C-alpha positions as CSV (number, residue, x, y, z in Angstrom):
1,X,-23.3,-5.0,-17.3
2,X,-20.7,-2.4,-18.1
3,X,-17.6,-1.7,-16.1
4,X,-17.4,1.9,-14.9
5,X,-14.5,3.9,-16.1
6,X,-11.9,4.6,-13.5
7,X,-11.4,8.4,-13.0
8,X,-8.0,9.9,-13.9
9,X,-5.7,10.9,-11.1
10,X,-6.3,14.6,-11.9
11,X,-10.0,14.2,-11.5
12,X,-9.7,12.6,-8.1
13,X,-7.0,15.1,-7.0
14,X,-9.1,18.0,-8.2
15,X,-12.2,16.7,-6.4
16,X,-10.5,16.1,-3.1
17,X,-8.6,19.4,-3.1
18,X,-11.7,21.3,-4.1
19,X,-13.4,19.8,-1.1
20,X,-10.5,20.8,1.2
21,X,-10.1,24.2,-0.5
22,X,-13.6,25.1,-1.8
23,X,-12.4,27.7,-4.2
24,X,-11.5,26.9,-7.9
25,X,-8.6,29.4,-7.9
26,X,-6.9,28.1,-4.8
27,X,-7.5,24.5,-6.0
28,X,-5.9,25.3,-9.3
29,X,-2.9,26.9,-7.5
30,X,-2.3,23.8,-5.4
31,X,-2.6,21.6,-8.5
32,X,-0.4,23.9,-10.6
33,X,-3.0,24.1,-13.3
34,X,-5.3,26.8,-14.6
35,X,-8.7,27.5,-12.9
36,X,-10.4,26.5,-16.2
37,X,-8.6,23.2,-16.1
38,X,-9.9,22.5,-12.6
39,X,-13.5,23.4,-13.7
40,X,-13.3,21.2,-16.8
41,X,-11.8,18.3,-14.8
42,X,-14.6,18.5,-12.2
43,X,-17.2,18.7,-15.0
44,X,-15.7,15.6,-16.7
45,X,-15.8,13.7,-13.4
46,X,-19.4,14.8,-12.8
47,X,-20.3,13.7,-16.3
48,X,-18.5,10.3,-15.7
49,X,-20.6,9.9,-12.5
50,X,-23.8,11.2,-14.0
51,X,-24.7,13.9,-11.5
52,X,-23.3,17.1,-9.9
53,X,-20.9,16.6,-7.0
54,X,-20.8,20.3,-6.1
55,X,-23.3,23.1,-5.8
56,X,-21.8,26.2,-7.3
57,X,-22.7,29.8,-6.9
58,X,-20.8,32.9,-7.8
59,X,-19.8,33.1,-4.1
60,X,-19.2,29.5,-3.0
61,X,-18.7,25.9,-3.8
62,X,-20.0,23.1,-1.6
63,X,-20.6,19.4,-1.8
64,X,-23.9,17.9,-2.9
65,X,-25.2,14.9,-0.9
66,X,-23.9,12.7,-3.7
67,X,-20.5,14.5,-3.5
68,X,-20.3,13.8,0.2
69,X,-21.1,10.2,-0.4
70,X,-18.5,10.0,-3.1
71,X,-15.9,11.6,-0.8
72,X,-16.7,9.2,2.0
73,X,-16.3,6.3,-0.4
74,X,-13.0,7.3,-2.0
75,X,-11.1,9.1,0.7
76,X,-9.6,6.1,2.5
77,X,-8.3,4.7,-0.8
78,X,-7.1,8.1,-2.0
79,X,-5.2,8.7,1.2
80,X,-3.7,5.2,1.0
81,X,-2.6,5.8,-2.6
82,X,-1.1,9.2,-1.8
83,X,0.7,7.8,1.2
84,X,2.0,4.8,-0.8
85,X,3.2,7.1,-3.5
86,X,5.0,9.4,-1.0
87,X,6.6,6.4,0.7
88,X,7.8,5.0,-2.6
89,X,9.2,8.3,-3.7
90,X,11.0,8.7,-0.4
91,X,12.4,5.2,-0.6
92,X,13.6,5.9,-4.2
93,X,15.5,8.9,-2.8
94,X,17.0,6.8,0.0
95,X,14.8,8.3,2.7
96,X,13.7,5.7,5.2
97,X,12.5,5.6,8.8
98,X,11.0,8.5,10.7
99,X,12.1,11.5,12.6
100,X,10.3,12.5,15.7
101,X,10.6,16.1,16.9
102,X,8.8,17.4,19.9
103,X,8.9,20.1,22.6
104,X,9.5,19.7,26.2
105,X,6.3,19.2,28.2
106,X,5.9,22.9,28.9
107,X,5.3,24.9,25.6
108,X,1.9,24.8,24.0
109,X,3.4,25.4,20.5
110,X,6.6,24.4,18.8
111,X,8.7,26.9,16.9
112,X,10.7,25.1,14.2
113,X,13.3,26.4,11.7
114,X,11.6,26.9,8.3
115,X,13.2,23.8,6.7
116,X,12.2,21.5,9.6
117,X,8.7,23.0,9.7
118,X,8.3,22.2,6.0
119,X,9.4,18.6,6.6
120,X,7.2,18.3,9.7
121,X,4.1,19.5,7.7
122,X,4.8,18.0,4.3
123,X,6.9,14.9,4.9
124,X,5.7,11.5,4.0
125,X,3.0,10.2,6.2
126,X,2.3,13.5,7.9
127,X,-1.2,13.7,6.4
128,X,-2.2,10.8,8.7
129,X,-0.9,12.6,11.8
130,X,-3.1,15.6,12.6
131,X,-1.2,16.0,15.9
132,X,1.7,17.3,13.8
133,X,-0.4,20.2,12.4
134,X,-1.7,20.9,15.9
135,X,1.7,20.9,17.4
136,X,3.1,23.5,14.9
137,X,-0.1,25.5,15.0
138,X,-1.3,25.3,11.5
139,X,-4.4,24.1,9.7
140,X,-3.5,21.1,7.5
């Protein structure tokens, strides 16, 4: 019985981001790599798994049933690793605790200065709090 090779971080990041952003160009931009690199990375992951994870046409990219199963299996661990990495990086910079910002009970949306909006949307642990994205009126 052979032990399966563990995918590289870029393979998992590429897979998850391509699911979130089903476009190779936008995925590449988020990862700060070339479109070709994303395509090669996904192909390498599919080769490692042994089957396609995405159906590709010239117009769209979408998960295969195996791709959906793979996402469901890895996503909790992926989010935990991402959260742990962000927490460790924040702690290394001396950032601890949390900051809660909210509106009075009346407004339906919150208008924040750009720096605070960036922190509210991209700060450590925000990925696990969809109410933050809803509060500031963005899709996250």
